[in-house]
C-alpha positions as CSV (number, residue, x, y, z in Angstrom):
1,X,-26.7,22.4,9.1
2,X,-28.3,20.9,6.0
3,X,-25.7,22.5,3.8
4,X,-22.9,21.0,6.0
5,X,-24.5,17.5,5.8
6,X,-24.8,17.8,2.1
7,X,-21.1,18.9,1.7
8,X,-20.1,16.0,3.9
9,X,-22.2,13.6,1.9
10,X,-20.6,14.8,-1.4
11,X,-17.1,14.5,0.1
12,X,-17.9,11.0,1.3
13,X,-19.2,9.8,-2.0
14,X,-16.1,11.3,-3.8
15,X,-13.8,9.4,-1.4
16,X,-15.6,6.1,-1.9
17,X,-15.6,6.4,-5.7
18,X,-11.9,7.2,-5.8
19,X,-10.7,4.9,-3.0
20,X,-7.9,2.5,-4.0
21,X,-7.6,4.2,-7.5
22,X,-3.9,4.9,-6.7
23,X,-2.2,6.7,-9.6
24,X,-5.2,6.2,-11.9
25,X,-7.6,9.0,-12.7
26,X,-11.3,7.9,-12.5
27,X,-13.0,8.9,-15.8
28,X,-16.4,7.3,-15.3
29,X,-18.4,4.6,-13.6
30,X,-19.0,1.7,-16.0
31,X,-22.7,0.7,-16.5
32,X,-24.0,-1.2,-13.5
33,X,-25.1,-4.1,-15.7
34,X,-21.5,-4.5,-17.0
35,X,-19.9,-5.8,-13.8
36,X,-17.3,-8.1,-15.4
37,X,-15.8,-6.0,-18.2
38,X,-12.9,-7.9,-19.6
39,X,-12.0,-6.1,-22.8
40,X,-12.2,-2.7,-24.5
41,X,-11.6,-1.2,-28.0
42,X,-11.7,2.5,-28.9
43,X,-13.4,3.9,-32.0
44,X,-13.1,7.6,-32.0
45,X,-14.7,8.8,-28.8
46,X,-16.7,5.6,-28.2
47,X,-15.7,2.3,-26.5
48,X,-16.8,-1.2,-27.3
49,X,-16.8,-3.6,-24.3
50,X,-17.2,-7.3,-23.6
51,X,-17.7,-9.3,-20.5
52,X,-16.1,-12.7,-19.6
53,X,-17.5,-16.1,-18.9
54,X,-21.1,-16.5,-17.8
55,X,-22.3,-13.3,-19.6
56,X,-24.1,-12.6,-22.8
57,X,-22.7,-13.1,-26.3
58,X,-22.8,-9.3,-26.8
59,X,-20.6,-6.3,-27.5
60,X,-21.7,-3.0,-26.0
61,X,-20.9,0.5,-27.0
62,X,-20.5,3.3,-24.4
63,X,-19.5,6.9,-24.3
64,X,-16.5,7.9,-22.3
65,X,-18.9,9.1,-19.6
66,X,-20.0,5.5,-19.2
67,X,-23.5,5.8,-20.8
68,X,-24.6,2.9,-23.1
69,X,-25.4,3.7,-26.7
70,X,-26.1,0.4,-28.3
71,X,-25.5,-3.4,-28.1
72,X,-25.0,-6.1,-30.6
73,X,-25.6,-9.8,-30.3
74,X,-22.6,-11.6,-31.9
75,X,-23.9,-14.2,-34.3
76,X,-22.1,-17.5,-34.7
77,X,-20.3,-17.0,-31.4
78,X,-20.6,-18.3,-27.9
79,X,-19.1,-16.6,-24.8
80,X,-17.2,-19.5,-23.4
81,X,-14.7,-17.1,-21.8
82,X,-14.2,-13.8,-23.6
83,X,-11.2,-12.1,-22.2
84,X,-9.9,-9.2,-24.4
85,X,-10.7,-7.0,-27.4
86,X,-8.5,-5.6,-30.1
87,X,-9.0,-4.0,-33.6
88,X,-7.0,-3.6,-36.8
89,X,-6.4,-0.6,-38.9
90,X,-9.4,-1.4,-41.1
91,X,-11.7,-1.3,-38.1
92,X,-12.3,-5.1,-37.8
93,X,-12.9,-6.1,-34.2
94,X,-11.5,-9.2,-32.6
95,X,-12.8,-11.0,-29.5
96,X,-10.4,-13.3,-27.7
97,X,-12.3,-16.3,-26.5
98,X,-9.3,-17.9,-24.9
99,X,-9.9,-17.8,-21.2
100,X,-8.6,-21.2,-20.0
101,X,-8.1,-21.2,-16.3
102,X,-7.3,-24.9,-16.0
103,X,-5.6,-25.3,-19.3
104,X,-8.2,-27.8,-20.3
105,X,-9.8,-26.3,-23.4
106,X,-9.5,-27.7,-27.0
107,X,-11.9,-25.1,-28.5
108,X,-9.8,-21.9,-28.3
109,X,-11.1,-19.2,-30.8
110,X,-10.8,-15.6,-31.7
111,X,-13.9,-14.1,-33.3
112,X,-13.4,-11.6,-36.1
113,X,-16.1,-9.0,-36.5
114,X,-16.6,-6.3,-39.2
115,X,-16.3,-2.7,-38.0
116,X,-19.2,-2.4,-35.5
117,X,-19.5,1.4,-36.1
118,X,-21.0,0.8,-39.5
119,X,-23.2,-2.2,-38.8
120,X,-27.0,-1.8,-38.8
121,X,-29.6,-3.6,-36.7
122,X,-28.8,-5.3,-33.4
123,X,-26.7,-8.4,-34.5
124,X,-23.3,-8.7,-36.0
125,X,-21.6,-11.6,-37.8
126,X,-18.4,-13.3,-36.6
127,X,-15.8,-15.4,-38.3
128,X,-13.7,-17.9,-36.4
129,X,-10.0,-18.0,-36.0
130,X,-9.5,-21.3,-34.3
131,X,-6.1,-22.2,-32.8
132,X,-4.2,-24.5,-30.5
133,X,-0.9,-24.2,-28.6
134,X,2.1,-26.1,-30.1
135,X,3.8,-26.7,-26.7
136,X,0.8,-27.9,-24.7
137,X,1.5,-31.6,-24.3
138,X,-1.6,-32.6,-22.2
139,X,-5.2,-31.4,-22.1
140,X,-6.0,-30.8,-19.3
141,X,-2.5,-29.7,-18.1
142,X,-1.1,-30.7,-14.7
143,X,-1.1,-27.9,-12.1
144,X,2.6,-27.2,-12.6
145,X,2.0,-26.8,-16.4
146,X,-1.0,-24.5,-16.4
147,X,0.5,-21.9,-18.7
148,X,-2.2,-21.8,-21.3
149,X,-4.8,-19.4,-20.0
150,X,-4.9,-16.1,-21.9
151,X,-6.5,-12.7,-21.2
152,X,-4.5,-10.5,-23.5
153,X,-3.8,-9.9,-27.1
154,X,-3.2,-7.1,-29.7
155,X,-3.2,-6.8,-33.5
156,X,-0.3,-5.7,-35.6
157,X,0.4,-6.2,-39.3
158,X,-1.6,-9.3,-40.3
159,X,-1.2,-11.1,-37.0
160,X,-2.6,-11.4,-33.5
161,X,-0.2,-11.6,-30.6
162,X,-1.5,-13.6,-27.6
163,X,0.1,-13.2,-24.2
164,X,-0.7,-15.9,-21.7
165,X,-1.7,-15.6,-18.1
166,X,0.2,-17.9,-15.7
167,X,-1.9,-20.2,-13.5
168,X,0.8,-22.7,-12.7
169,X,1.2,-23.9,-9.1
170,X,3.7,-23.4,-7.8
171,X,3.8,-20.1,-9.6
172,X,6.9,-19.6,-11.8
173,X,6.1,-16.2,-13.5
174,X,6.4,-17.8,-17.0
175,X,4.4,-16.0,-19.8
176,X,4.3,-17.2,-23.4
177,X,3.8,-15.0,-26.4
178,X,2.1,-16.7,-29.4
179,X,1.2,-15.4,-32.8
180,X,-1.7,-16.4,-35.1
181,X,-2.9,-15.0,-38.5
182,X,-5.8,-12.5,-38.4
183,X,-7.9,-14.4,-41.0
184,X,-10.5,-17.1,-40.7
185,X,-9.1,-20.6,-40.4
186,X,-7.7,-23.3,-38.1
187,X,-4.1,-22.8,-36.9
188,X,-1.4,-24.1,-34.7
189,X,-0.2,-20.9,-33.0
190,X,3.5,-19.9,-33.4
191,X,5.4,-19.7,-30.1
192,X,7.3,-16.3,-30.3
193,X,9.0,-16.3,-26.9
194,X,8.9,-17.2,-23.2
195,X,9.1,-14.3,-20.8
196,X,9.3,-14.2,-17.0
197,X,7.3,-11.3,-15.7
198,X,8.0,-11.6,-12.0
199,X,7.4,-14.2,-9.3
200,X,4.3,-12.8,-7.4
201,X,1.2,-14.6,-8.5
202,X,-1.0,-11.7,-7.3
203,X,0.5,-9.0,-9.5
204,X,2.6,-10.6,-12.2
205,X,0.0,-12.3,-14.4
206,X,-1.0,-10.5,-17.6
207,X,-4.7,-9.6,-17.9
208,X,-4.8,-7.3,-21.0
209,X,-2.6,-5.8,-23.7
210,X,-2.5,-3.2,-26.4
211,X,-0.2,-1.5,-28.9
212,X,-0.2,2.2,-29.6
213,X,-1.4,3.5,-32.9
214,X,2.1,4.6,-33.9
215,X,3.4,1.1,-33.1
216,X,6.0,2.4,-30.7
217,X,4.7,1.3,-27.4
218,X,3.1,-1.9,-26.0
219,X,1.2,-2.0,-22.7
220,X,0.8,-5.2,-20.7
221,X,-1.5,-5.0,-17.7
222,X,-1.7,-7.0,-14.4
223,X,-3.5,-6.5,-11.1
224,X,-1.7,-3.4,-10.1
225,X,1.1,-2.9,-12.6
226,X,1.6,-2.0,-16.3
227,X,4.6,-2.9,-18.3
228,X,5.4,-0.4,-21.1
229,X,7.7,-1.8,-23.8
230,X,9.5,0.5,-26.3
231,X,12.4,0.2,-28.7
232,X,11.2,-3.2,-29.7
233,X,10.9,-5.2,-33.0
234,X,8.2,-7.7,-33.7
235,X,7.8,-10.6,-33.3
236,X,9.7,-10.8,-30.0
237,X,8.9,-7.5,-28.4
238,X,10.1,-8.7,-25.0
239,X,13.7,-7.9,-26.1
240,X,12.8,-4.2,-26.2
241,X,13.1,-1.7,-23.3
242,X,10.7,-2.7,-20.6
243,X,9.5,-0.3,-17.9
244,X,7.4,-1.7,-15.1
245,X,5.0,0.9,-13.5
246,X,3.2,0.5,-10.2
247,X,-0.4,1.8,-10.6
248,X,-0.8,2.2,-6.9
249,X,-3.9,0.0,-6.8
250,X,-4.6,-3.7,-6.5
251,X,-8.1,-3.8,-8.0
252,X,-9.1,-6.4,-10.5
253,X,-7.8,-4.6,-13.6
254,X,-8.9,-6.5,-16.7
255,X,-8.5,-4.2,-19.7
256,X,-6.0,-1.6,-21.0
257,X,-6.0,0.3,-24.3
258,X,-4.1,3.3,-25.7
259,X,-6.3,6.4,-25.8
260,X,-3.5,8.2,-27.6
261,X,0.2,7.4,-27.9
262,X,0.9,8.7,-24.4
263,X,-2.3,7.9,-22.5
264,X,-3.9,4.7,-21.4
265,X,-7.5,3.9,-20.6
266,X,-8.1,1.0,-18.1
267,X,-11.0,-0.7,-16.5
268,X,-11.6,-3.1,-13.6
269,X,-14.3,-5.5,-12.6
270,X,-16.8,-4.6,-9.9
271,X,-15.8,-6.6,-6.8
272,X,-16.7,-6.3,-3.1
273,X,-18.3,-2.9,-3.7
274,X,-15.3,-1.5,-5.4
275,X,-14.0,-1.1,-8.9
276,X,-16.3,-1.1,-12.0
277,X,-14.6,2.1,-13.2
278,X,-13.0,3.5,-16.4
279,X,-9.6,5.1,-15.6
280,X,-7.1,7.2,-17.3
281,X,-3.3,6.9,-16.9
282,X,-0.8,9.3,-18.4
283,X,2.6,8.1,-19.5
284,X,5.6,10.3,-19.0
């Protein structure tokens, strides 16, 4: 009887941990003290994570099994609303502090950090890449013009490509792609293109982005879908071949990165007792 109860308990736990994961393979539970993970970057077999607004000015390194290795306080930086991570080929790490729900910020910044894998101690320096949007006419923007939140970016060449998250009401599906240099300074971002993802506010707003190491695929994430773009040229990658994939889940997915050229790692926030996981998704 005890053995039967134990088997039932194990089965129940497995079902709970995997519920609503859809087409995603659960790799690990994220640490319980990282409930609002908003960005990831992969260095070898280690992940660096950040959390969004209201959390510490820290980056945290974990193993792929979810165990924390170390944590750095980011000097000269403030977590106003950290929303995504990316890195360049030299190993520099970039924090996108561009969360802007009401399109009312005039202090948008990307923090550039040296390679965290080689830094000693428990603090890491940050340089500021400050920027503004050339097509935002009013701060704060009216509800119908709230197109200047962002939760997604990636690095390529000597530039950072920022993809905005639509918060306009009524919702119009409009997403902007901007470009800024990857070096310290103050810039007016360049508007690359305007793209209509789709017209459902719940699933069409972009929450994270990444480009594969070979530069041949771009992944754009939302709450339940991922857009894979191939056969593109930069700057305007939206003119490439776009495939929209249903992930089979509607959790609060906030981060996507390429594990390899054909595999994605994703994470979601812990909400209502669900989520807070690291997932794997294999591309065909």
